[in-house]
N, C-alpha and C positions, 0 to 999 in steps of 0.2 A: 591745163593741168595744174595751174597755180593753186587752185582751190583744194587740191589734195595734199599740199605740203603741210606738215605738222607745224603749228605755230603756238607756242605756249601762251601767247597773249589772247588767243581766241577763247572765249568762254565755253564751258562744257555745255553740251546740249543733251536733253533727255532723249533716249531712244526707246520707242515703244516696241514691246514684244509680248506675246501671250504669257500670262502668269504661269501656266503649267510648264511651258518650256523654260522660262526664267528660273523657276524653282527647281525643275528637274536637272538643268545643266549645272546649277550651283551645288545641288545635293550630290550629283554624280562626282563632281570635282572633289567635294569633301570626302565622299566615300572612298574614292581611289587614293586620296592622300592618307586616309586612316589605314587602309589596307596595306599600302606599299611602304609607308614611311613611319608607321607607328606600332601597329598591333601584331602583324604577322612576321615571323622570323624568316631569314633567308636559309634555304636548304643547304647552301654551301658552307657557311660558317656558323649557322644556328643562332645568329645574333639579330636583335632589333637595332635600328639606327642609334638609339640612345646608348646602348651597351657598347656598340662598335666605336662610337665617338668617345666614350669615356676611356676605353682602352687605348685608343690612338692618342688622346690627349695625355694620358699617363706615360706612353712611350716617348712623346715629345719632351716630357718633363724628366725623362731618364730615370723613372722610378722602377728600376730593375728589382728582381726578387732577392738579390744579394746586396742591394744598396740600402740607402736610408729611407725613412718614411717622410711623408709630406702631409701637411694639414689638408684635411678633406675639403675645407672651404676653398683652398687654392685650386684643387683638382676640379671641383664642380664649377668654380668660377671660370677657369680656363676653358672647360668644356662648353659652358654656356656662351662665353664671349667669342670663341673661335668657331664652334661647330654646331652647337645645339641651342638655338635662340628660344629657349623655353624657361620655365621657372627653375631656379636653382634647387628648390626643395624636391622637385620631381627627379632631377638629376642625382641628387644626393641619395634619395630613397632607392633609386635604381642601382647606384654604386654600392650602397649598404647591403642590398640583397645579394650582390655578387660576392660579398665577403662573409655571408652567413652560412656556416657549414651545415646547419639544419635545414636550409632552404635550397642550397645548391650542392649537387653531388661532388663537383670538382670546383672549388672556389677560384674565381679569376682575380679576386682582389684580396690582398693580405691586410686585414684591418688591425689597428692598434687602438684600443679604447673600447668603449661600449657601443657595439654594433647591434644591439638587440639580443633577445634570447627566445627560447622555445615557448616561454610563457606568454609571448605576445607583447612584451615590453618594447617600446620604440627605441631606436638608436639615440645616442646622445647627439647634441647639436654638432654641426659640421665643424665648428670652431674648436671643438674639444677632441675630435678624433683625428687619427692619421692613417694613411694607407700607402700601399705600394702594390705592384703587380706580383702575382704568383708565377711559378714556373709554368703552370698551365696557360696563363695569359701570354707569356713569352712564346710558348709554342703556337699560340694562335697568330702571333705577329711575325713569326719566323719567315724571312724572305720578303718582307714588306719593302725593304730598301733595294731589292733586286728586280724591280719591275714585275713582280709576281702577279699583281692585280692592277686594275684600272683605278685611276684617281679622278675625282671630279671636283669642281670648284665648291667652296663652302657657301653658306647662305648669302654672304655679301661679296664674294669673289676675291677676297684678299688672300685666301689660302686654298689649299687643296686637301681633300680628305679621301681615304680609300672607299671605294664603292662596296668592297667586301674584304674580309681579312683572309690571309692564306690558309690558316687553320690546318695544323698538322694532324688533328684527330677529329672525328665526327662529333663536333660539339652539340649539334642539334639534338641528337639522341643521348649524348653523354650527360648533358645538364638539363635537357628538356626545355620546354617553353610553355607559356600561357598568355593568351591575349584575346581581347574581344574587339572585333572590327565592326564595320557596318554590314549587317547581313551575313556575317560569317565569324567564326571564332576558331581558336586553336588551343589544344591542351595536350601536351606531350610529356610523358613521365621521363625521369632520368634513367640512364642505363649504365652498365659497367664498361669502362673503356677497354679493358682486356678482352671482354667478350665481343664488343663491337669490332675491334681490330681483327679478331679471329674470323668474324663473319665477312669482313672486307677482304681478307686474304683468300677466303673460300670463294668469294664472288669474283676475285681476279682470276683464280684458277678455273672456275666454272661460271662464265658470264650468264649462262641460261639456267642457273640454279633456281629451284623452286623456293617460294616463300617459306614453306614448311621446313625445308632443309636448313634454313638459316636459324630456326629455333633450336637446332642442336648446338649452336654457338651462343645465341642470345635467348635464353629460356624465358625472359621476362624483364620487367623494370627492376632497377636497383635503387631504392630510395635512400636518401642520406640519413633518414631517421630509422632505417632498418624496417622491422616488422615482418609479417608473414603473409605471403600471397596465397589465397585459398581458391583462386579461380581455376576451373578445370582447364586442362591443356588444350582441349578442342576450342574452347572459348577464346583462349589467348591466341591460338593460331588464327582463328577467324578475325580477331581484332587486328593483328599485324598484317593479315592478308588484304583487308579492306581499308585499313587506316582509321577505322571507327570501332569503338568497343568500350569495355570497362573492365577494371580489375578489382576484385574484393581483397581489401588489405586489412589485416588484423594486427593487433598489438602482439608483442611477444611477452609471454607470462610463464611463471613457474610457481609451483607450490612449495612454500617454505615451512618445514616442520618446526613447531615450537615446543615439542615435547608434551608428554601426558595426553596425547591424542589431539592436542590443539594444533591448528595450522592457519596459515594465511596465504593469500595470493600476492605475489610481487610482480608488477608490470615493469619490465626493464626497457621496452621499446614501444613507442606509440606510433600510430599511423602518420603518414606524411601530411603536412599542412594542418595538423590538429594542434591547437594551442593547449598546452598542458593545464594552464590555470582554468580555462573555460571547460576543459574536460572534467576536471575535479569538481567544479561548480555544478556541472550537469549531473555527475554521479551523486553528489550530495543532495541534489534536488530529488533524484530517484529514491534515495533513502527517506527523505522527509515525506514524500508523497506515497511511500510504501508500494511503489510500482515494482520494486524488486525486494519483496519482504524477507528474503533469505540473506540479504546484505545488511550488515550491522554498522559498518563504519568505513571511511576512506581517509587515508592520510598521505601526505606528500613528504617523503623523506629524501627527495632528490638533492644532490649536491652538484658535482660536475656531470654525473650520469643521471639517468632516469630511474627513479625508484618510487613507484606509487603502490601503496599497500591497500588491499581490499580485504576487509575482515568479515568473515561469515557470521551469521547470527547463531549458528550452532555448529559444533564439530561434526555432526552427522550429515551435514549438507554435502552433496556431491560437487566437487570443484568444477567438473565439466558442465554440470547443470547451471551452476552459478555463472560461469563465464559465457555460456550460451545465452543466458538472459541479458548479460551485460552487452554482448555483441548486438543483440536486437534493440536494446534501449539506449545505447550510448555510442559515442564516437570511438569506442575501442575497436570498432569495425567500420570502415568507410568504403565507399565505392568510388574509385578514381577513374574518371572517364578518359578515354583516348580519342583524340580528334587530330590527326596528323595533317592539318591544313597549313601548308607552307608555301613560300614563294620560290618557284622554280626559276633559276637564273636571275633571281631578284626582281622578276617582273610578273610572272603568271601565278596566281594563287591556285593551288590544287591539293586535294586530299590524296595523299600518297600512301602506299604500302611501305613497310620497312625496307623491302628490296629497292624500291624506287628512291627512297631517301639515301640509302647507302650508295646506289648507283650514281646519284647526283653528286655525292661527295667525292667518289672516286674519279668521275669525269672531271670534276673541278681540280682535283689533285694532279691529274694528267695535264690539264691546261696550265697549272702553276709550274709544273716541272718543265714544260716546254718553254714557257716564258723566262723562267730562271736560267735555263740552259742557254737560251739565246742571249740573255743579258750577260751571262758568264763568258760566252764566246766573244761578245763585243769587247769585254774587258781584256780578254786574252789577246784579241787582235790588236787592240790598242797597246797593250804591254809588249807584244812581239815587235810591233813597229818601233817602239822606243828602244827595246833591247838590240834590235838590229842596228839602230843608229849608234848606240853606246858601244857596241862591239866594233863598229867601223871606226869610232873615235879612238878606241884602244889600239887598233891595228895601225892607225895613222896619228898617233898621239902628238908627235912633233908638229905636224902640219896643223892640227886642230889648235894647238897652243899658239902657234904663230898667228892664225886667223883671229882668234879671240884677243890676242895681245895687240895686234897692229891694225886690224881692219876697222874702217869707220862703221860698216854695217855687218857685224859678224854673223847675224842670223841669215841674211841674204847670201853672204859669202859661203857659209856652210852649205846652204841649199844649192848654190850654183856650182860649187867645186866638183870636179870629176874625181871621184874617189876610187876609180878602178886601179888595180895594182900596177899596170904598165905606166899609167900617168903619174902615179905617186912616186914611182922609182926615179922619175926624171927630175923631181923637185928636190932642191936642196933647202936645208933649214936656214931661215933668216937669222942673221946675227944681230941686226938692229932694224929699225924702221925703214932705213934707206935701202936695205937689201931685200925687204919683203915685197913679193909680187902678189897682188890681190887677184883672186879669181874673177873679180868684177872689173878688172882693168879694161877700159875701152868699151864697157857695156852700159847701156842706158837702162837702169833698173826699172824705170817707169814703164818701159815698153815690154817688160817681162810679164807673162800671164801664168796664173796658177791653175793647174788641172788636178782633178781628183784622182786618187790612186785607183787604177782599173781593177786591181786584184781585190781591194777592199770593197769596191762597188759590186763586184761579182758575187761575193759571199752573201750580201743582203743582210748582214748582221749589224754592221755599223751604220748609223744614220745621223743626219744633222740634228743637233739639239734645238729645242724650242727657244732657248735663251740667246741664240745667235752664235754660240761657240761651235767650232768645227769638231765633229767626231771622226770624220773621214779625213785621212792624211791628204795633203795637197803638195805637189811639187811643181817646179818651173817646167813649162812645156819644152820638150826637146832635150831635157837633161836627165837621161835615163840613169846615169851613174851618180846623180846628186842625191842629197838628203831631202826628206819631206819636212814640212814645217813642224810637225810633231817631233821628229827626231832632232831637228836643230834646237828646238826649245828645250828638250830634255838634256842635250849636251851643254847648253848654256847654263842650265840650272844645276848641273852636276857639281858636287863638292870636291875640293882639292884632295881631301883625304881618301876619296874613292879611286884615285889614280894609282892603284896598287895592282900588282900582278894577281894577287889573290882575288881581287874584285873582278878582274876579267874572267877568271875561271868560274866565279860564281854566276856571272851573267850568262856565260855559255851553258852552264848547268841549268839555270832557270829557263833559258830559251828552250832547251831540249825537253824539259819537263812540261812546259806550257804547250809545246807543239804536240806532245803525246796526249795531254789532257784535251786539247782541241780536237784531236782525231777521235778520241773517245766520245766527245760531245757530238761530233758530226754523226758518228755511228748511232748514238742515242736518238738524235732527232730524226734519223731516217728509218729506224726500226721500232715499230710499236711494241713488239715483244720485249725489247730492252727497256722501253719506257715503263711497262708494267712491272718488270723485274725490279727496276729502280724504286718504283712506288712501293712495292712489297718490302724492299729493304728499309725504306724510310719508315713504313708502318711498324716493322719489327723493332726498329730503334725506339720509336715512341712507346711501343708495348713494353720494351725492356725498361724504359724510364718511368712510365706511368702505370704499368700493369700491376699484377698481383704483388710484386715485390715492393711497390710503393707503400708508404705508411697508411694511405687511405685507399689502396688499390683492391683490397679484398672485397668480395661481394658481401653486402650488409643485409639485403633482403632475402629471406629464405622462402622455400615453397613447401606447402603441405596441403593435404586434402582436408576439406571441411568435414569433420567427424559428424556422423548422424547421431544427434543426441535426442533421445525420446522426449517429446513435449510433456512436461509435468504441469498439471493444473496448479494455479496459484494456491488453492486450498491445501494442496499437499506440501507446499513450501512454508506455510504459516505454522508457527508453533502453537500447539493446541493448549489453550488456557481457558479456565472458566471465567465468565463475565456475567454481569447483570445489566440488561438493557433497560434504560429508563427513557421514556418519551412522554413529554407533557402534552397537555391539551392544545397548546399553541404551536406544537411541532418542534420543540427543542429536545434534541436527543443526545444521549451520552452513554458510555459503557463503563461501569464500575468494576473494579477488579474483584474476582471471586464471586461466589454465589452468596449474596447477602440475604437476610430475612426479608421476604417480600412484604411483610406487614410493617416493616420499619418505616418510620416517618422520614421523608426526604424533603430537601429544600428545593423550591422553584422560584422563578422570577415573580415579582409582584404582579398580582392579578392572574397568575397562571396556577395550574394544578396538575397533578399526575393523571395519566390516562393508561399508558401501557408500561408494565413492569414485569419482566420475566427473565428467567435464567437462560443463558446461551453459552456458546463457546466461540473463541476467536476464529475457528474454521468454518463457522456457520454463515449462510447467506440469509439475509432478512428480506422478506417480501412485504412491500407496502402497496395498498390499494387506495387510490384516490376516488373522490366522488365523481370524477370525470370518466371513470371506467378504465383508467390506465393502471397498469401494474409497474412498480419500480423495484429494482434490486439494489440492496446495500450489502457491502462486505462488513461483517462484524469486526474484522481486524482493523478496518479503517475508521471506525467510530471514534470521536474525540473522547479523551479521558474523563473520568468521573469526578475530578477535583472541582471543576467549575460547574456552570449550569449547562454546559454542552454547547452545541451549535445548531442553528436552524436546519431542519431537513431540506428546506428549499434551496440551501446552498450546495447540497450534495446531489439532488435530483431536480429535474425541471418540472416540479409540481406547481401549477398555476396558483396565484394568490387566491383566486375565487374558489378553488377546489379544496375540499376538506379531506382529512385523513379518515378513511373508512375503517381500516384495520392494519395491524402490523404484527407479523408472526414469523417464525423460523421456517425456512424452506425445508420440506421433507420430500426428497425425491421419490417418485412413484406414487405419491398420494394424489387424491382428487379433491377439488373444491366445488362448492356450489355458490354461484354468484347470482345476485338478483338486484333489480332496480326498484326505486320507490314506486314505479308504476305497476309492479307486480310481474315483470317479465324476468326470466332467468334460465340458466342451464348449468350443466355440469362440465367442468373443464379440468383436464389433467394439470396437476401443479407444475410439472416440468414445462408446460406450454406457456406459463405466465412469467417465466424468468426472462428479464430484460438484459440485453448486453450493453446498452448505452444508458446514459443518464436521462435521456428523453423518455424512457419508459416504453411500454408495449401496450397498445390498445387491445383490450380483450372484450369488455362489455360495452356495446354501442349504446350510448345515451344521447338523445336529442333534446326532447322537451322535459326530461326528468334527470335524476341523478342516481348514481350507484348507491345502494343502501346496505347490502349484506354480502359478506364473503366469509364462508365457514367451511371447515374441512368436512368431508363426507365420511360418516361412520354409521352405517346401518343400511336398512333397506326401505325406510319410509321417510317422508318429509312431513313435518308439522309446520304450519304457517299461520300467522295471525296478522289481521289488518289493524290499522290505527283506530278503527271503529269497533274493534272487539269481535271480529268474526274469526273463528278458529276452524282450520281445515287440515285433514290428514289424507295423504294420497301416496301411492307407491313411488319409490325413487325411480323405478324402471320407466315411468311415464315421462321422465325428463331426458332430453337428448344430451349427448356428450359432444361438445363443440370446442373449437380452438378460439373462435371469435364470433361475435354476432350480437343480435338483440335478444335472442332467446325466445322462449314460448311463454304463454300466459300461465302463471302459477295459481293465481286466485282472481276471481271476478269481483270487481267493485262496482257499486251502484253509481251511476253518473246522471247528471241533469244537463241536458243539452239546450242551448239557446243561441241567440245571435252573437253573444260574446264568447262562445266556445263551450267547452264541456267542463264540468265541475265534479271532482271525485267526492261523492257524498260519504264514502267510507274512509276517506283520508289516505288511502294507499297502503303500502306494505309497512308493517311495524317491525316484524322479525320473523325468522324461520330457523329451523334446525333439522337435523337428521337423527334418526334413532332406529333401533332394532325392534321390530314389532313384537317379537316374543318376549322381550325384556320390558316393554312399556316405556313410558316417558317420565322423567323427573325434572322438577324445577325448584328453584329456591323461593321460599316464602319469607315474609318479614320475621324478624326476631331470630334469624339464624336457622330457621327450620327449613326442611326440604320435604316437598310433597311428591309422592310417586303415584302415577296413574297407570295401573297394569293393563287396563282394557280401554282402548280408544275406538272401539267399534262404532260408537255413537257419532263420532266426528269423521269417520272414514268416508271418503267420497272420491269422485273423479278430479283429476287436475283441472284447474280453471273453474272450480265450483265456488259458491259464495261462502259456505261454511256456516257454523252455528256459534252460539255463545260459548266461550271457553269453559273448561272444567272448573269445578269449585276450587278456590284457592289460587287461581292463576293471577300473577302480578297485575296490578292496575295499569302499569305502563306497557303492558302487553309485550314484554321482553322475556325471552327464555333464560337470560342470564349467561 
């Protein structure tokens, strides 16, 4: 067996094991450590280890709520050195959060200095700030010195730390918690202490109460930043019943009248965990990108309170419509998720309902009550033992003085003396050392044995201490009328000024009071009903101290129903103003204010020229068709201003670089378009069908080996088409199908030469087409500003997909209708 003995001089040897098992075991160890000692809170006190250690370290430093402050660096340093061997920055950040009244509903740390703000600014360095505990933290630690909870060794075994804090109120729900572990997470919103205690009292009276009944006491979360919860009651009940769910939380706002019909919206409370500075940046971005066109400006006028101003673009805007858009597009409305994943008894992670969490707290409070009661009984028993000895000393004061004055071993003499009344009446007081008779005369003290007090052992309250001191009184065997070691020690330590008649009366009075208290404690420990009554009384005291009468006890978060606001299209929110749309040949677009003269000369970039110039309004939608057959939609209100050269269209829509712009026009709902490719295929499409909802556009005309060539509005009953080789054809519009997307049908036939290399369009493909009314004839522009009208086109009338004839006299040489 000698080879099994650990020897530090033996070199380490590698042990082979499968990689899967090695990684799995180590990852499981890490996961359990993260779950139990870092991320998930304990259901009993609602704290993670780092917060618990911070509060315990502050209690050891005696940083009471009514005392002085101490540097945060000292607090985080003591916490790190004694209990939490991690970075001091992480400890300080955790402590700073406990002091932030916008992050914690009931702050456990009272900070002095810069501990951060709701704008997201970080706290000052720990060497600059100071802290102490709040009254809430003291309530969490109440009973810690009375054996209320178990203690365990710290990380290096030098000290002991509490495994959990006694917690007089359900801190888990009062302050909430958030954490991400391995494979699981937790997110619990804060609640109101007054409401939680009301639910606890109801649960004590009715242990089998339903989860939905508890909602009569706790209607929902109570966030430190206020706000308005607009989640339906059924959804809230379901979340609390299952431990999972979410709450819609909105800002609190009001309309401020500025006179003369002008108004503005004032936001006074923002949702929980939303940084005000980032919120305002996001709103400013919405204004810049015109996603909320009816919002003109945002200002932060906050001082100690929250005051964010939203200024509408027009006084005619409906405030509800504006705020509804803000809720959709900004963090003025957030969704706070609920995941009540906590450690039951500090060991088992479980997703609990609100009833289960409160039940765990109440069961823990009962355990604390029993432990504190037993601890108090032990103190009472010890004190009664001492009091009995002191009363005996007062009754036989002369004999006690003689023993203390003349005996060589006064403690042993006091313990061995027969203090019964008959024996004491036979003893005369010594006048000097020669007349003193010691109780130990003729007794070999070394042969005497100490035995524990049987009455103390029978109660099971007193026990031996771990440090070797005796908690149970011991007496000499066979000396029933003697004193115990505890009583003898107390007599020897008694001050001379206590030897008064008044003191004797006080001792008897104290003994009677303690015996009465001990009887009450015995009744309490034996009766569960009395225990729950005592817990109820304690909760009522906490409610009286921290409830609605406390300066931060009133509920901050209100409830409301989300009003159904009718969806208003963006066009209806845009102020209608005249503009002139200018688009160059290279695709640079801009919008000039007002309707300018369309013949006016405009400036373009070098090498560029104008192509599309037309009047429009800011409420219009613009339709763009690319040579790839896709249609794109632009908002006229979002076009760049006309002071510069504008911006490229390709930055606004995903038009490929190889695709050309076929046409750009104002969208007219209910109209129809005729589209055609260069290969001569086309169809009629409703204009409403080509409106795209995204910047990537909408494919309408399928083009594979060709490109889109023409897109024109339909106005008439016939189609006139001309090829690049000068073939003119007219056919009825009814011969074209109406489609939403496709390749279309053949409009005009072109001569082709086929060979090994493929086919060649001898007629060059489609040049242009238009629609007209047969009874009115067709007109086109000629050179020199003249217009030619052809009333009778019977000579060119044919069937669709025909070849056609030479165009009428005076038709433009480029074969375009203009």
